[in-house]
C-alpha positions as CSV (number, residue, x, y, z in Angstrom):
1,M,136.3,56.8,123.2
2,L,137.4,59.4,125.7
3,P,135.5,60.0,128.9
4,V,133.5,63.2,129.2
5,P,135.3,65.7,131.5
6,S,133.4,66.5,134.7
7,R,135.5,69.5,136.0
8,Y,137.0,72.6,134.7
9,T,139.0,75.6,135.8
10,L,140.2,78.9,134.3
11,V,143.9,79.8,133.9
12,A,145.9,82.7,132.5
13,A,149.5,83.8,132.5
14,A,152.1,85.9,130.6
15,A,155.8,85.4,130.1
16,E,158.9,86.6,128.3
17,G,161.3,84.2,126.6
18,K,164.3,84.3,124.3
19,K,162.2,82.7,121.6
20,E,158.4,82.5,121.0
21,L,158.2,78.9,121.9
22,T,160.0,79.3,125.2
23,A,157.8,82.3,126.0
24,F,154.8,80.1,125.4
25,D,156.3,77.3,127.5
26,Q,156.9,79.7,130.4
27,A,153.4,81.1,130.2
28,L,152.0,77.5,130.3
29,L,154.1,76.8,133.4
30,K,152.9,79.9,135.1
31,A,149.3,79.0,134.3
32,G,149.7,75.5,135.8
33,V,149.5,73.6,132.5
34,G,153.1,73.4,131.5
35,N,154.0,69.9,132.4
36,V,151.1,68.2,130.5
37,N,150.2,67.7,126.9
38,L,147.5,70.0,125.8
39,L,144.7,68.8,123.5
40,Q,143.1,71.9,122.0
41,V,139.3,71.5,121.9
42,S,136.5,73.6,120.5
43,S,134.3,75.6,122.8
44,I,131.8,73.3,124.5
45,L,131.6,72.9,128.3
46,P,130.2,69.3,128.9
47,P,126.9,69.1,130.7
48,G,127.3,68.8,134.5
49,A,131.0,69.9,134.5
50,K,131.7,71.7,137.8
51,F,134.1,74.6,138.3
52,T,137.1,73.7,140.4
53,P,139.3,76.7,141.5
54,K,142.5,74.7,141.0
55,L,143.0,71.4,139.2
56,A,146.1,69.2,139.6
57,F,147.2,67.2,136.5
58,P,149.5,64.2,136.6
59,L,152.8,64.9,134.7
60,G,152.5,64.2,131.0
61,S,148.7,63.9,131.0
62,L,146.6,64.6,127.9
63,V,144.5,67.6,129.0
64,P,141.6,68.8,126.9
65,I,141.7,72.6,126.9
66,A,140.1,75.5,125.0
67,Y,142.6,78.4,124.9
68,G,143.7,81.6,123.3
69,C,147.3,82.7,123.1
70,L,149.4,85.3,121.3
71,K,153.2,85.5,121.0
72,S,154.9,88.7,119.9
73,E,158.4,89.9,119.2
74,E,157.2,93.5,118.8
75,P,158.9,95.5,121.7
76,D,156.4,97.6,123.8
77,A,153.4,95.9,122.2
78,L,150.5,95.4,124.6
79,I,149.1,91.9,124.1
80,A,146.2,90.1,125.9
81,A,144.4,86.8,126.1
82,A,141.2,85.9,127.8
83,V,138.7,83.1,128.1
84,A,135.1,83.0,129.3
85,V,132.8,80.2,130.3
86,G,129.0,80.6,130.1
87,V,126.8,78.1,131.9
88,G,123.1,77.8,131.1
89,I,120.2,76.8,133.2
90,E,120.4,73.5,131.3
91,D,123.8,72.9,133.1
92,F,125.5,73.0,129.7
93,G,128.0,75.6,128.6
94,V,130.0,77.4,126.0
95,I,133.7,78.5,126.2
96,M,135.0,81.4,124.2
97,E,138.6,82.4,123.8
98,Y,140.4,85.4,122.4
99,A,144.0,86.8,122.1
100,G,145.0,90.1,120.4
101,Y,146.8,93.4,120.6
102,C,144.8,95.1,123.3
103,G,144.5,95.2,127.1
104,Q,143.1,92.6,129.5
105,K,139.8,94.3,130.0
106,D,139.2,94.6,126.3
107,A,140.0,90.9,125.8
108,E,137.7,89.9,128.7
109,N,134.8,92.0,127.4
110,R,135.2,90.5,124.0
111,V,135.0,86.9,125.3
112,K,132.0,87.7,127.5
113,E,130.2,89.2,124.5
114,M,130.9,86.1,122.5
115,V,129.5,83.9,125.2
116,E,126.3,86.0,125.3
117,E,126.0,85.8,121.5
118,A,126.6,82.0,121.5
119,F,123.8,81.5,124.0
120,A,121.5,83.8,122.1
121,Y,121.8,82.0,118.7
122,R,121.5,78.6,120.5
123,G,118.2,79.9,122.1
124,M,119.6,79.0,125.6
125,Q,119.2,81.0,128.8
126,L,122.6,82.1,130.3
127,Q,122.9,81.6,134.0
128,E,126.5,82.8,134.7
129,I,129.7,83.8,133.1
130,K,133.2,83.2,134.5
131,A,136.1,85.0,132.8
132,I,139.8,85.4,133.2
133,G,142.4,87.3,131.2
134,V,146.0,88.5,131.2
135,E,147.9,91.3,129.5
136,H,151.6,91.8,128.9
137,R,153.8,94.6,127.6
138,V,156.4,92.9,125.4
139,I,160.0,93.5,126.2
140,N,161.7,91.3,123.6
141,C,159.6,88.2,123.0
142,G,156.3,87.8,125.0
143,C,153.4,85.5,125.2
144,V,149.9,85.7,126.8
145,F,147.9,82.6,127.4
146,A,144.4,82.0,128.8
147,G,142.6,78.6,128.9
148,V,139.9,76.5,130.2
149,P,141.4,73.0,131.0
150,L,138.8,70.2,131.4
151,W,139.4,67.2,133.6
152,Y,137.9,64.0,134.9
């Protein structure tokens, strides 16, 4: 059984590459999660997890992360990704992620609305929302990435 993460942060970055995968890889590097193995998780922030502005991960670590990303080869397309973390008074939280053809503000608003909705149908009281997003105008092959890495 894996331990329950006790810390989290929010990251976002955009990049261009010659191919979609290299654009994605560069965005991960810029976001600070490029030299680890990402384990995509669903959208629950563990009880008691504390926000840490910057987390350092050992090279090659298995890092649980909820994220949204979009890769595009459509020149001049505006793409964005965002994540939001909502924390309740019960010290338990929800993470929402989004990526699409829009601007950063639209993506951030969308994830914040999803957090509010998730708290409402859970019948939980929302205490705070943290959000981060990024947008990118595609030149040849672009990628946007936003995530909430969890750590121990």
